[in-house]
C-alpha positions as CSV (number, residue, x, y, z in Angstrom):
1,M,64.2,197.9,-28.2
2,A,61.7,195.2,-28.8
3,E,58.0,196.0,-29.1
4,P,54.8,194.0,-28.4
5,S,52.8,192.1,-31.0
6,T,51.7,193.9,-34.2
7,A,48.2,192.5,-33.9
8,V,45.7,195.3,-34.3
9,L,44.1,196.2,-30.9
10,D,41.2,198.4,-30.2
11,Q,42.0,201.9,-29.1
12,P,40.9,202.9,-25.6
13,E,37.3,204.1,-25.7
14,R,36.7,207.8,-25.1
15,R,33.9,209.2,-23.0
16,P,32.8,212.7,-22.2
17,D,34.0,214.2,-18.9
18,H,32.2,216.9,-16.9
19,S,33.8,219.7,-18.9
20,G,32.1,218.5,-22.1
21,T,35.4,217.2,-23.7
22,T,36.4,213.6,-24.2
23,A,38.7,211.7,-22.0
24,P,40.2,208.3,-22.5
25,T,38.6,205.4,-20.7
26,P,41.1,203.9,-18.2
27,V,42.9,200.9,-19.6
28,H,41.7,197.6,-18.2
29,R,44.2,196.2,-15.8
30,R,44.9,192.6,-15.7
31,K,44.6,190.6,-12.5
32,G,47.8,189.9,-10.7
33,G,50.1,191.7,-8.3
34,I,53.1,193.9,-8.8
35,L,55.3,190.8,-9.2
36,T,53.3,189.6,-12.1
37,G,53.4,193.0,-13.7
38,L,57.1,193.2,-13.3
39,L,57.5,189.9,-14.9
40,R,55.4,191.0,-17.9
41,T,57.4,194.2,-18.1
42,A,60.6,192.1,-18.4
43,R,59.2,190.8,-21.7
44,P,59.5,187.0,-21.3
45,R,58.6,186.5,-25.0
46,Q,61.6,188.6,-26.0
47,W,63.9,186.2,-24.1
48,I,64.0,184.0,-27.2
49,K,66.3,186.5,-28.8
50,N,69.0,185.6,-26.3
51,V,69.3,182.2,-27.9
52,L,71.6,184.1,-30.2
53,V,74.4,183.6,-27.6
54,A,74.7,180.1,-29.1
55,A,75.3,181.4,-32.6
56,A,79.1,181.6,-32.6
57,P,79.6,178.2,-30.8
58,A,77.1,176.6,-33.2
59,A,78.8,178.2,-36.3
60,A,82.1,176.7,-35.0
61,G,80.6,173.3,-34.2
62,E,81.5,173.7,-30.5
63,L,78.2,172.7,-28.8
64,A,78.8,169.0,-28.0
65,S,80.2,169.3,-24.4
66,W,78.8,169.9,-20.9
67,H,81.2,172.7,-20.3
68,T,80.0,174.5,-23.4
69,A,76.3,174.0,-22.5
70,A,76.9,175.2,-18.9
71,Q,78.8,178.3,-20.0
72,L,76.1,179.2,-22.6
73,A,73.3,178.7,-20.1
74,L,75.1,181.1,-17.8
75,V,75.6,183.7,-20.5
76,F,72.0,183.3,-21.7
77,A,70.8,183.9,-18.1
78,L,73.0,187.0,-17.7
79,F,72.0,188.5,-21.1
80,T,68.3,187.8,-20.3
81,A,68.7,189.6,-16.9
82,A,70.5,192.5,-18.6
83,A,67.8,192.9,-21.3
84,S,65.0,192.7,-18.7
85,S,66.6,195.4,-16.5
86,V,66.7,197.7,-19.6
87,Y,63.0,196.9,-20.4
88,L,62.0,197.9,-16.9
89,I,63.9,201.2,-16.9
90,N,62.7,202.0,-20.4
91,D,59.0,201.4,-19.6
92,A,59.4,203.5,-16.4
93,R,60.8,206.4,-18.5
94,D,58.3,206.1,-21.3
95,A,55.1,205.5,-19.2
96,E,53.5,208.8,-20.3
97,A,54.3,208.3,-24.0
98,D,53.2,204.7,-23.9
99,R,49.7,205.7,-22.7
100,A,49.2,207.4,-26.1
101,H,50.1,204.3,-28.0
102,P,47.3,201.9,-29.1
103,V,49.3,198.8,-28.0
104,K,52.0,200.0,-25.6
105,C,49.2,201.5,-23.4
106,R,48.6,198.0,-22.2
107,R,52.1,197.6,-20.8
108,P,52.0,197.2,-17.0
109,V,53.7,200.4,-16.1
110,A,51.7,202.5,-18.6
111,A,48.5,200.8,-17.4
112,G,49.3,201.6,-13.8
113,E,49.7,198.0,-12.7
114,V,53.3,198.6,-11.8
115,P,54.4,201.9,-10.1
116,V,57.1,203.8,-12.0
117,T,59.3,203.8,-8.9
118,A,59.0,200.0,-8.6
119,A,60.0,199.5,-12.2
120,Y,63.0,201.9,-11.7
121,A,64.1,200.2,-8.5
122,T,63.8,196.6,-9.9
123,G,65.6,197.6,-13.1
124,A,68.5,199.2,-11.2
125,L,68.8,196.2,-8.8
126,L,68.8,193.8,-11.8
127,T,71.4,195.8,-13.6
128,L,73.8,195.8,-10.6
129,G,73.2,192.2,-9.9
130,T,73.9,191.2,-13.6
131,V,77.1,193.2,-13.8
132,G,78.3,191.7,-10.4
133,A,77.5,188.2,-11.5
134,A,79.2,188.7,-14.8
135,V,82.4,190.0,-13.1
136,T,82.3,187.1,-10.6
137,L,81.4,184.2,-12.8
138,C,82.7,185.1,-16.3
139,D,86.1,186.1,-17.8
140,A,87.0,189.8,-18.0
141,L,86.2,190.1,-21.7
142,T,82.7,188.6,-21.4
143,A,81.9,190.8,-18.4
144,A,83.1,193.9,-20.3
145,L,80.9,193.0,-23.3
146,L,77.9,192.5,-21.1
147,S,78.5,195.7,-19.2
148,A,79.0,197.6,-22.5
149,Y,75.7,196.2,-23.7
150,I,73.8,197.5,-20.6
151,A,75.5,200.9,-20.8
152,M,74.7,201.2,-24.5
153,Q,71.0,200.2,-24.0
154,L,70.6,202.6,-21.1
155,A,72.1,205.4,-23.2
156,Y,69.6,204.3,-25.9
157,C,66.7,204.7,-23.4
158,V,67.8,208.1,-22.2
159,R,68.9,209.7,-25.5
160,L,70.1,207.6,-28.4
161,K,66.7,206.4,-29.5
162,H,65.9,210.0,-30.4
163,V,68.9,210.3,-32.7
164,L,68.3,209.6,-36.4
165,V,70.1,206.5,-37.8
166,V,72.0,206.1,-34.5
167,D,68.9,204.4,-33.0
168,L,69.1,201.8,-35.8
169,A,72.8,201.3,-35.2
170,V,72.4,200.8,-31.4
171,V,69.6,198.2,-31.6
172,T,71.5,196.4,-34.4
173,T,74.7,196.4,-32.2
174,G,72.7,194.9,-29.4
175,F,71.7,191.9,-31.5
176,L,75.3,191.6,-32.7
177,M,76.6,191.6,-29.2
178,R,74.3,188.7,-28.3
179,A,75.6,186.8,-31.3
180,M,79.2,187.5,-30.3
181,V,79.1,186.9,-26.5
182,G,78.9,183.1,-26.8
183,G,82.1,183.0,-28.8
184,V,83.8,185.5,-26.5
185,A,82.9,183.4,-23.4
186,L,84.2,180.2,-25.0
187,S,87.3,181.9,-26.6
188,I,86.1,180.9,-30.1
189,P,87.5,183.1,-32.9
190,L,84.7,185.1,-34.7
191,S,85.1,184.9,-38.5
192,R,84.5,188.0,-40.6
193,W,81.7,186.2,-42.5
194,F,79.9,185.5,-39.2
195,L,80.1,189.1,-38.1
196,I,79.0,190.4,-41.5
197,T,76.0,188.0,-41.7
198,A,75.0,188.5,-38.1
199,G,75.3,192.3,-38.3
200,F,73.4,192.8,-41.6
201,G,70.8,190.2,-40.6
202,A,70.2,192.1,-37.4
203,L,70.0,195.4,-39.3
204,F,67.4,193.8,-41.7
205,M,65.1,192.9,-38.8
206,V,65.6,196.2,-37.0
207,A,64.9,198.3,-40.1
208,A,61.9,196.1,-41.0
209,K,60.6,196.7,-37.5
210,R,60.9,200.4,-37.7
211,Y,59.4,200.4,-41.2
212,S,56.4,198.4,-39.8
213,E,56.0,200.9,-37.0
214,A,56.2,203.9,-39.4
215,V,53.5,202.3,-41.6
216,R,51.3,201.5,-38.6
217,M,51.7,204.8,-36.9
218,A,51.4,206.9,-40.1
219,D,48.2,208.6,-38.8
220,A,49.4,209.2,-35.3
221,G,51.6,212.2,-36.2
222,G,54.6,210.8,-34.4
223,A,52.8,211.2,-31.0
224,T,54.0,207.8,-29.9
225,R,57.5,207.8,-31.2
226,A,58.6,211.2,-32.5
227,L,61.6,209.9,-34.4
228,L,59.4,208.0,-36.8
229,T,58.3,211.3,-38.3
230,A,62.0,212.0,-39.2
231,Y,62.2,208.7,-41.2
232,T,60.4,208.2,-44.5
233,T,59.0,204.8,-45.2
234,G,61.0,204.9,-48.5
235,Y,64.2,205.3,-46.5
236,L,63.4,202.5,-44.1
237,R,62.4,200.2,-46.9
238,F,65.7,200.9,-48.6
239,V,67.6,200.1,-45.4
240,W,66.0,196.7,-44.8
241,Q,66.3,195.7,-48.4
242,L,70.0,196.7,-48.5
243,A,70.6,194.8,-45.2
244,A,68.7,191.7,-46.4
245,G,70.8,191.6,-49.6
246,A,74.1,192.1,-47.7
247,A,73.2,189.3,-45.1
248,V,72.4,186.8,-47.9
249,L,75.5,187.7,-49.8
250,G,77.7,187.4,-46.7
251,Y,76.2,184.0,-45.8
252,C,76.6,182.7,-49.4
253,L,80.3,183.8,-49.5
254,W,80.9,182.1,-46.2
255,A,79.1,178.9,-47.3
256,L,81.0,178.7,-50.6
257,E,84.3,179.3,-48.9
258,S,83.7,176.8,-46.1
259,G,82.2,174.3,-48.4
260,D,85.5,173.7,-50.2
261,A,87.1,172.6,-47.0
262,A,84.1,170.4,-46.2
263,A,84.3,168.7,-49.6
264,A,88.0,168.0,-49.0
265,N,87.1,166.3,-45.7
266,G,84.8,163.8,-47.5
267,S,81.3,165.1,-46.8
268,L,78.7,163.2,-48.8
269,L,76.8,166.4,-49.8
270,P,77.8,170.0,-49.8
271,W,75.5,170.8,-46.9
272,R,76.9,174.3,-46.3
273,Q,76.1,175.3,-49.9
274,L,72.7,173.7,-49.7
275,S,72.0,175.7,-46.6
276,M,72.2,178.8,-48.7
277,I,68.8,177.9,-50.2
278,A,67.1,177.6,-46.8
279,F,68.8,180.8,-45.5
280,T,67.7,182.8,-48.6
281,L,64.2,181.4,-48.4
282,G,64.0,182.4,-44.7
283,V,65.0,186.0,-45.5
284,L,62.5,186.2,-48.4
285,R,59.7,184.8,-46.2
286,Y,60.4,187.3,-43.4
287,A,60.6,190.1,-46.1
288,V,56.9,189.3,-46.9
289,F,56.0,190.5,-43.4
290,A,58.3,193.5,-43.7
291,D,56.8,194.5,-47.0
292,R,53.3,194.4,-45.5
293,G,54.4,196.5,-42.5
294,A,53.7,193.5,-40.2
295,A,57.2,192.9,-38.8
296,G,56.9,195.2,-35.8
297,A,57.4,192.3,-33.4
298,P,60.1,190.0,-34.8
299,E,59.5,187.4,-32.1
300,E,55.9,187.1,-33.1
301,V,56.7,186.6,-36.8
302,V,59.3,183.9,-36.0
303,L,57.1,182.1,-33.5
304,R,53.8,182.2,-35.3
305,D,54.5,181.8,-39.0
306,R,54.6,178.0,-39.7
307,P,56.3,178.2,-43.2
308,L,59.1,180.3,-41.7
309,A,59.4,177.8,-38.9
310,V,59.7,174.9,-41.4
311,I,62.3,176.8,-43.4
312,G,64.2,177.5,-40.1
313,L,64.2,173.8,-39.3
314,M,65.4,172.9,-42.8
315,W,68.3,175.4,-42.4
316,L,69.1,173.9,-38.9
317,A,69.1,170.4,-40.3
318,M,71.4,171.3,-43.2
319,Y,73.7,173.3,-41.0
320,G,73.9,170.5,-38.5
321,M,74.8,168.1,-41.2
322,A,77.6,170.5,-42.3
323,V,79.0,170.9,-38.8
324,A,78.8,167.1,-38.2
325,G,80.7,166.5,-41.5
326,V,78.1,164.0,-42.7
C-alpha cells in the first residue's frame, strides 16, 4: 500500500493531563467536510500510479487510436476507483495504529476528520460499484483481473500485510496487475521481457519503500508497523538491489532482442538500445533515494526530483522514436 510523503514532520506535542502523565495533543484537523476528508483518504496523489495501465499498449505501440484511448481511460478510472476503495477500508482498519505514526496520524480517518464507519461504507460502495462497472463495461478477463486485484488488496489489508515477504509479493503483484490490465483489455500479447521488467521494477520500488520505512522507524520499536521489526535493513537492501539489477537486465535483453528487428526495418538509429542508457540512469537515480532511506513515497520521488523527471522524459522520447520506427 502506498504511504504519504517521506518529509519529516513534527511529532504531535505532548502535554500533561490531570493524572500527572503526558497525553498527546490532538492532531490539528484541516478545514473541510467529510467529503473533502474522504477524497484525501482516497489518495489523489497516488492515482498517478494507475498510468501504468498504458504500459503494455505503449510497449506494443498501440496508443494511436481513439478506441485505445477510450478503453485505457475506462480501465484507468476503474483501477483508480478500486485502489481508492482499498485505501478507504485500509485507513478505517488502521485508524488506531496510524495515530501512533508521526505522518499517518494526519490521515483524515486517524485524525478524526472522517468517521471510521463512513470510510468503511464509502469503501464498500466503491468496491461494489467498481466490480459492477467492470463486469458491465469490460470483457470477462479484464473484469476478472480487476476483481482479483481488489480481493488481493483487501486480503492484504486484513491479513497479508502482516506476513513476512508475502507483503512484498502482494504489493509488487498489485503494480504488475496495473501494468498488465491495459494489454489484457486491448487483447495485446504480453511479452516475457515486459513481465520480467515490470515485475522486478515494481519489486525494486516496493522493497526500497519498505527499506526507507524501516530506516525512518528504527527508533519506533515497530509500534507503527509491527512487520518492520521482522525485516532487517540489510535484507531489504539486498531485495531492492537484486530487483533493480534484474529489472535493468530484463530491459536490456528486451531492447537488444527488439533492436535487431528495428534495424532490419530501416530505423535511422537504434533507439531501443539507446533507451537502455536512460532506463539504467533512471534506476540509478531512484536508487540514490532508496539508499538514503528517502524512498518511502515513490510518487513524491518521481514527481519532485527534477533530474529523475528529465531522465524519464529522455527515456520516453527514445522509446517513442523506437515505437514510431524513426
